[in-house]
C-alpha positions in Angstrom: -27.0 -28.9 -10.1 -23.0 -27.8 -10.4 -22.1 -27.2 -6.8 -20.9 -23.0 -6.3 -17.1 -22.9 -5.3 -17.1 -22.3 -1.4 -15.0 -19.3 -0.8 -14.4 -17.7 2.9 -14.5 -14.2 2.4 -13.3 -12.2 5.5 -14.8 -8.7 4.3 -17.5 -6.6 2.3 -16.7 -5.2 -0.7 -17.9 -2.8 -3.3 -21.9 -3.7 -5.1 -20.5 -5.2 -8.1 -18.0 -7.6 -6.4 -21.1 -8.6 -3.6 -23.3 -9.3 -6.4 -20.8 -11.8 -8.5 -20.2 -13.2 -5.1 -23.0 -14.1 -4.3 -24.0 -15.0 -7.4 -21.5 -17.2 -8.1 -20.3 -18.7 -4.7 -21.3 -20.2 -1.9 -19.7 -17.4 0.5 -18.5 -18.0 3.9 -18.2 -15.4 6.4 -17.9 -13.7 10.0 -21.4 -14.6 11.7 -21.0 -11.4 13.9 -20.3 -9.1 11.0 -16.5 -8.4 12.5 -13.4 -9.9 11.4 -12.3 -13.7 11.7 -10.0 -14.2 14.7 -7.5 -16.6 13.3 -9.2 -20.3 15.0 -12.5 -19.0 13.6 -11.0 -18.2 9.9 -9.4 -21.7 10.2 -12.9 -23.4 11.2 -14.5 -21.6 8.4 -11.8 -23.0 5.8 -12.7 -26.6 6.6 -14.5 -28.0 3.3 -13.4 -24.5 1.6 -12.0 -24.2 -2.3 -10.6 -20.8 -1.8 -10.3 -17.9 0.2 -10.5 -14.5 -0.4 -9.1 -12.3 2.0 -7.6 -8.7 3.0 -4.3 -7.4 4.2 -5.8 -7.1 7.7 -5.6 -11.0 7.8 -2.8 -12.5 8.8 -2.1 -15.7 6.6 1.5 -16.7 8.5 3.2 -20.3 8.4 1.6 -21.7 11.1 -2.2 -21.0 9.5 -1.2 -22.1 6.6 0.1 -25.8 8.3 -3.4 -26.1 9.9 -5.4 -24.9 6.9 -8.2 -27.4 5.2 -6.1 -29.3 2.6 -8.9 -28.4 0.9 -8.1 -24.9 0.6 -6.2 -24.6 -3.2 -5.9 -20.7 -3.7 -5.8 -17.4 -1.6 -6.8 -14.4 -3.0 -5.9 -11.2 -1.4 -7.5 -7.9 -2.1 -4.4 -5.9 -2.4 -0.8 -5.5 -4.1 1.1 -6.3 -1.3 1.1 -10.0 -0.4 3.4 -9.4 2.9 0.8 -10.6 5.3 1.2 -14.4 4.1 3.9 -16.4 4.1 4.4 -18.2 1.0 7.2 -21.2 1.9 4.7 -22.1 3.5 1.7 -21.8 0.8 4.0 -23.5 -1.2 5.1 -26.6 0.8 1.2 -26.8 0.9 1.0 -26.3 -2.9 -1.7 -23.7 -2.3 -1.8 -20.8 -5.1 -1.6 -16.8 -4.1 -3.3 -14.2 -6.1 -3.0 -10.8 -6.0 -4.4 -7.6 -7.5 -1.3 -6.2 -9.4 -2.3 -3.1 -12.2 -5.5 -2.3 -11.2 -4.8 0.2 -8.5 -1.9 1.8 -10.0 -3.4 5.4 -10.8 -5.5 5.5 -7.7 -2.5 5.2 -5.5 -0.2 7.7 -7.3 -2.9 10.0 -7.4 -3.0 9.4 -3.0 0.5 10.2 -3.7 0.3 13.4 -5.5 -2.5 14.6 -2.8 -0.1 13.3 0.0 2.9 15.3 -1.3 0.8 18.6 -1.7 -1.0 17.9 1.3 2.0 17.7 3.0 4.3 20.2 1.5 1.4 22.7 1.7 0.4 22.3 5.3 -2.9 21.1 4.4 -4.0 19.9 7.9 -3.1 23.0 9.5 -4.8 25.2 6.9 -8.1 22.9 7.2 -7.5 23.1 11.1 -7.5 27.0 11.0 -10.9 27.0 8.7 -12.8 24.5 10.4 -12.2 26.0 13.9 -13.1 28.8 13.1 -9.8 30.3 14.0 -8.9 32.1 10.4 -9.5 35.6 11.2 -7.5 37.9 8.7 -5.0 37.1 6.1 -1.4 37.0 7.6 1.4 36.8 4.7 3.8 34.7 6.3 1.2 32.4 8.1 1.3 28.4 6.5 4.3 29.2 4.3 5.0 26.2 2.4 7.4 24.2 0.4 6.6 24.2 -3.4 7.5 21.1 -5.4 8.6 23.5 -8.6 11.8 22.3 -9.7 12.8 20.4 -6.7 14.0 16.4 -7.3 11.4 13.8 -6.1 13.1 11.0 -5.1 11.5 7.2 -5.9 12.2 4.3 -3.8 10.9 1.6 -5.9 10.3 2.3 -9.9 7.5 0.0 -10.0 4.0 0.6 -11.8 3.0 2.9 -9.2 6.4 4.5 -8.6 6.5 5.2 -12.8 2.6 6.4 -12.7 3.7 8.7 -9.2 7.0 10.2 -11.8 4.6 10.3 -14.6 2.1 13.0 -11.9 5.1 14.5 -10.6 6.5 16.0 -13.9 3.2 18.0 -14.6 4.4 19.9 -11.1 7.8 20.6 -13.1 9.5 18.3 -10.5 13.0 16.3 -11.4 12.6 12.6 -11.0 15.4 10.2 -9.4 14.8 6.5 -8.6 16.1 3.7 -7.1 15.1 0.3 -8.0 16.7 -3.3 -8.0 17.4 -2.9 -11.9 17.9 -0.1 -13.8 15.0 0.4 -16.2 15.4 1.5 -19.7 15.4 5.2 -21.0 11.9 4.3 -22.7 10.2 3.9 -20.2 11.6 5.9 -17.7 12.5 9.0 -19.3 14.4 11.8 -18.2 14.4 10.2 -14.7 18.3 9.5 -12.9 18.8 6.2 -11.8 20.5 5.4 -8.5 22.3 2.0 -7.9 22.6 2.5 -4.2 19.4 3.7 -2.4 21.8 5.5 0.2 22.8 8.0 -2.8 19.1 8.4 -3.6 18.5 10.0 -0.2 21.1 12.6 -0.4 19.6 14.4 -3.1 15.8 13.9 -2.1 14.4 16.9 -1.4 10.9 15.1 -1.8 11.1 11.5 -1.4 7.9 9.1 -2.0 8.2 4.9 -0.5 6.7 2.9 -3.5 9.0 -0.3 -3.1 7.1 -3.5 -1.3 7.9 -4.8 2.2 10.4 -7.6 2.4 13.1 -8.1 4.5 15.6 -6.0 2.3 12.8 -2.8 2.7 11.8 -3.2 6.0 12.4 0.0 8.1 14.4 0.9 5.2 13.5 4.9 6.9 15.2 4.7 9.9 17.2 7.3 12.1 20.7 6.8 9.8 18.8 6.6 6.6 16.7 9.7 7.4 20.0 12.1 8.1 21.3 11.4 4.4 18.4 13.3 3.4 18.7 17.0 2.8 17.2 18.8 5.8 13.6 20.2 5.5 12.8 17.1 3.3 9.1 16.3 2.6 8.6 12.4 3.3 5.7 10.5 1.5 4.3 7.0 1.8 1.8 5.0 -0.1 3.3 1.8 0.2 3.8 -0.1 3.6 4.2 1.5 7.0 6.5 -1.0 7.7 9.5 0.5 5.8 9.4 3.4 8.1 10.5 3.2 11.7 8.0 5.6 13.2 9.7 6.9 16.2 12.5 7.5 14.2 10.5 9.6 11.7 9.0 11.7 14.5 11.7 12.5 15.7 12.9 14.3 12.4 9.7 15.9 12.3 10.0 17.4 15.6 13.0 18.2 15.0 13.2 19.5 11.7 15.0 17.5 9.7 12.1 16.2 7.9 9.6 19.2 7.3 6.9 17.6 6.8 5.2 14.2 5.9 2.4 12.2 4.5 1.6 8.9 5.2 -1.5 6.4 3.8 0.0 3.4 5.4 1.0 2.7 8.9 3.3 -0.1 10.4 0.5 -1.8 13.0 -2.7 -0.4 11.5 -5.1 0.0 11.5 -3.6 1.2 14.9 -0.9 4.0 14.6 2.3 5.7 16.7 0.5 7.9 18.8 3.4 10.2 17.8 1.6 11.0 14.5 -1.4 12.5 15.7 0.4 15.1 17.8 2.2 16.7 14.8 0.9 19.6 12.9 3.6 18.5 10.2 1.8 15.1 9.2 -1.2 14.7 6.6 -2.4 11.7 7.2 -4.8 9.1 5.6 -6.3 5.9 6.4 -4.7 4.1 3.8 -7.2 4.6 1.0 -4.8 4.5 -1.9 -7.1 2.0 -3.9 -10.0 3.7 -2.5 -12.0 4.9 -5.6 -15.3 2.9 -6.6 -13.8 1.6 -10.3 -10.4 0.5 -8.8 -11.8 -1.1 -5.6 -14.7 -3.1 -7.9 -11.6 -3.9 -10.6 -9.6 -4.9 -7.5 -12.5 -7.5 -6.5 -13.4 -8.7 -9.7 -10.0 -9.5 -10.6 -9.2 -11.4 -7.0 -12.3 -13.4 -8.2 -10.8 -13.8 -11.4 -8.1 -15.6 -9.9 -9.7 -18.1 -7.8 -11.8 -19.1 -10.7 -8.8 -19.7 -13.2 -7.3 -21.7 -10.2 -10.4 -24.2 -9.4 -10.8 -24.4 -12.7 -7.3 -25.1 -13.6 -7.1 -22.4 -16.0 -3.9 -19.6 -16.5 -5.0 -16.7 -13.7 -4.2 -13.7 -14.4 -2.2 -12.5 -11.3 -0.5 -15.5 -9.6 2.5 -14.7 -6.7 2.9 -18.0 -6.5 1.4 -21.5 -8.1 0.2 -24.3 -6.7 2.7 -26.5 -8.3 5.6 -24.5 -7.4 
C-alpha cells in the first residue's frame, strides 16, 4: 500500500478541497478545533512532508529554522506570502507555493464593491434602514460621490489591478496607475502610467491599493502621502493592511481629507484599529476578497497541486520559491 503524504493542514476549507485532502493525504490538524500556536505547529510538522497554511500562520525565520527537515514544501492559501520568511526557507531548501491568478476576478469585484460602498455611503444607508430611522425622503441626505468621469489611481497594476481597471471603465472612470514597470499599451489600454507613485496620488480622486506588501510598500499610505491626495478622495484597499498607517488614515477620514474608505484588509487582522469602527465614512469587510465558492475551491486545489508537484519532483504550477534556490 502506497503511503499517503503527511500534510499539516492549519484550517478547514470548502467541501471539494476537504474531500481531496481526506482522499489523498494523511492530514494533521489542530486537535482542539482552533488555530495552531507556533510550538504546536512545529510539533505537528515533525515527520510531515508538507504544510498547507493560511496568512494567519506566521512562518517567520525562527519557525523555518526549527521546522522538521522532512518538510519539503509549504503551500499558502493566498496570493500574498509576506507571512513567510523566504530567505530562511531558501536556506533550508523548502519550496514555497502560493495561489495567484485564481482569485483575480473575485478580489477585483470586492474592490468595486468597496469603491461603490464607500463613495455612496452604503454603511450609513444600511444603518438608517436597519435601525428603523428612515422616516421620509430627504433630498440632501446621504449625498455621496459619483465615480463617473473621475480618475481612479491604481497602486500596483498586477493581475488584480488590471481587473479592477477593466471594471472601473464600465463605470466611466479614467484609469491612472503606478507600477514598478510600465506595462505595454496592449495590456493597459488608455491607462496613464506614473513612474512616481507620489505623482499618482496627486491626481487620484479615487485610489485603489493593489500592490503586494514589501519593504518598499509597507505603510505607503501615511500622513505625508495622504496629504498629496485631492481633498475629499476615496481610498480602497484589497491588498494588505500593512500598506496603510491606520492612525493616519483615520485622522484623514475625520478631517475630510479622505471623504470615505472601503477596506477589506487590515494590519494585524483579524484585529483592526478600533478607530475605524467609530467612523460612519468607512465601509469595512472582513477580508472576503476571494470568498466565493468557485474561487476558494480553485485556491485550495492549486495549493494541493503545488504540494503534489513538489513531492513528486514535477514542475509546480505556482512556486514563489523552488527548493533548489
